[in-house]
LOZAPA-841660 format. One line per 8 residues: their letters; for each residue x, y, z of C-alpha. Coordinates in Angstrom, 2 decimals. Example, Ala and Ser with C-alpha at 12.3 -4.5 7.8 and 13.67 -1.06 7.14 Angstrom:
<atoms>
as = 12.30/-4.50/7.80  13.67/-1.06/7.14
</atoms>
This chain:
<atoms>
mmtvitev = 84.69/-118.27/186.33  84.30/-115.86/189.27  84.97/-116.23/192.99  83.25/-114.02/195.53  84.67/-113.69/199.04  82.30/-112.49/201.75  83.48/-111.62/205.26  81.03/-111.29/208.16
tlkpgsep = 81.20/-110.76/211.91  78.66/-112.65/213.99  76.95/-111.66/217.21  78.50/-113.54/220.14  76.77/-116.86/220.67  75.07/-116.90/217.27  77.81/-118.84/215.51  76.17/-122.32/215.58
ewdaamre = 72.85/-120.99/214.28  74.51/-118.93/211.52  76.69/-121.88/210.47  73.63/-124.15/210.28  71.82/-121.63/208.08  74.88/-121.37/205.83  74.98/-125.17/205.50  71.32/-125.06/204.40
rlaaargr = 72.10/-122.27/201.93  75.00/-124.18/200.40  72.92/-127.36/200.14  70.24/-125.38/198.29  72.86/-123.87/195.95  73.90/-127.32/194.73  72.53/-127.84/191.27  71.91/-124.12/190.67
pgwvgaql = 72.94/-122.98/187.21  76.53/-121.76/187.32  77.34/-122.91/190.86  80.82/-124.43/191.09  81.42/-124.73/194.83  81.96/-122.95/198.14  83.86/-123.01/201.39  82.91/-121.66/204.82
lipldgqn = 85.99/-120.57/206.77  86.60/-119.47/210.37  89.66/-117.23/210.74  92.08/-118.44/213.40  92.08/-115.00/215.02  88.30/-114.55/215.19  85.93/-117.33/216.22  82.96/-114.99/215.67
krvvvgtw = 84.03/-114.17/212.10  83.24/-116.09/208.94  84.64/-116.00/205.42  82.56/-117.50/202.62  84.40/-118.33/199.40  81.95/-119.05/196.61  82.78/-119.86/193.00  80.33/-119.39/190.15
qsradwqa = 80.59/-119.63/186.38  79.53/-115.98/186.18  78.50/-113.07/188.35  75.08/-113.22/186.66  74.63/-116.79/187.96  75.44/-115.58/191.49  72.97/-112.70/191.12  70.21/-115.05/189.95
whedeafa = 70.83/-117.21/193.03  70.34/-114.14/195.23  66.85/-113.78/193.77  65.93/-117.39/194.60  63.40/-118.03/197.40  65.77/-120.45/199.19  68.46/-117.77/199.34  66.02/-115.13/200.60
etrarmeg = 64.82/-117.42/203.40  68.32/-117.99/204.78  69.28/-114.34/204.28  66.50/-113.18/206.61  67.67/-115.56/209.34  71.38/-114.92/208.91  71.32/-111.12/208.77  69.79/-110.99/212.24
lqegdsai = 72.77/-112.95/213.58  75.43/-110.67/212.10  77.08/-107.52/213.44  77.52/-104.71/210.95  77.76/-105.00/207.21  79.45/-107.81/205.36  82.40/-107.14/203.07  82.30/-108.59/199.55
awhevvve = 85.18/-108.86/197.06  85.07/-110.34/193.56  87.94/-112.17/191.86  88.28/-113.64/188.40  89.55/-117.22/188.55  92.70/-117.53/186.48  93.75/-121.05/187.50  91.91/-123.67/189.55
araeg = 93.69/-126.76/190.87  92.16/-129.47/193.07  93.03/-132.99/194.12  91.46/-135.70/192.02  88.42/-137.48/193.41
</atoms>
C-alpha cells in the first residue's frame, strides 16, 4: 500500500471553491480500483494551504486515476485556484491502524 502526500498553496479567496472541487474529486475516487482513502487537511499555520493525504493499493492505481475523465475535470478547475507548483511525496505504508467502525 502507498500513501501520497500533496501540498498546495491556494490563491487568497479561492479556498471554498478549491475545497468543493476536492470533495467532488474524492467522491469520484470512491470505488476506483486500488483506492483506500484520503484526507484533506488545512495546516494550522496556513489557512490558504492544503495537504492531501491519499492512500492507494499501488502507485499504478493512483496513476490510472489521474488518467480518468473525472480527475481531469477537477484538475482543470483546481489548478487555476492554486499558487505555484504542488509538492508531492510518496510513502510506503508499513502499518495502518484505525478505530473500528
